[in-house]
C-alpha positions, 0 to 999 in steps of 0.5 A, a space after each residue: 262355315 259361319 263364324 261364332 256369334 254372341 247371342 246373349 250376355 249377362 253380368 255375373 259380377 261387377 267390381 274391380 273387374 267384370 265377369 259376364 256369362 256369354 251365350 255364343 252360337 258356335 260354328 257348328 250351330 250349337 250354343 254354349 255358355 262362356 265366362 268372360 272377365 274384363 278389367 281393361 288393357 295394360 302396359 308393361 316395360 323392361 327398361 335396360 341400361 346398355 352401358 351397365 348391362 342392367 335392367 329394372 324390374 319390380 318385386 311385389 306381393 301378389 295374392 294369387 301367387 301366394 295362394 297357389 305357391 306360398 311365395 309372397 312376392 314375384 319379380 316382374 316387369 313394370 306394368 300397369 292399367 291403361 286409364 280411360 282415354 290414355 295412350 299406352 305410351 303415356 301409361 308406360 311412362 307414368 308407371 315407370 316413374 311411379 313404380 321404378 322412379 325412372 323417367 323414360 323418354 324413348 320407347 320401343 314397342 314390342 307387341 300387343 298381346 292377349 294376357 289370357 285369351 280363353 277367359 279375359 279381354 285384357 291386352 298388354 302393350 309391351 315395350 322396351 326402353 333404354 335408361 341410364 342413371 341420369 334418368 333416375 328421378 325418385 325411389 319408385 315403389 308405387 303410387 301412394 294409396 295403392 298399397 303396392 309395396 313395390 321393391 325396385 330391382 336393378 339386375 344384371 342382364 346376364 343374370 336375368 338371361 340365366 334365370 330365364 334359361 333355368 325356368 326361374 322367371 315366372 312373370 310372362 311379361 318379364 319373360 317375353 320382354 327379356 326374350 325380345 331384348 335378347 333377340 334385338 340386342 344380343 350384344 348385351 348378353 355377351 359376357 366381357 369375361 368368361 363366366 364360371 357356372 
């Protein structure tokens, strides 16, 4: 059976993102229209301090979250868009300095994933990174002029794991990176003393 092929495309909207109506010939020979959104690829990182067993996350306003849930802010993994000609590792380091106020040296690639493959061309490169207090080089909060209004959160890893287990982490990037860290470094999630739940 032949694979699906694109036979026509038309731009429906072009702004910060582009939406195209794409006509595709499916495997059975029939034709269908699909809408595809493109805005580039992104990166995301979860910096963690293995000595203090903490991680850095961001909390910021997201209009779609407010619109759907009424919740004004969302705790997320640090993330940003890859600029034209930029390598994902360069973007991660830039975003960590802008959003978190931390200089990351060593990056551990986790995966490159589709954020929403049914409708978007965006792929997100996920990273883990070790940091310490000595790596803090600013307040973070986002790039001036981007109106991000970012709050930096340093959170205990056990608290993040508990939130994930209870279904309280709504950002898929943070959830995936936390799961990867738990698999790769289970020693960071063992309590030194029994926790009372």
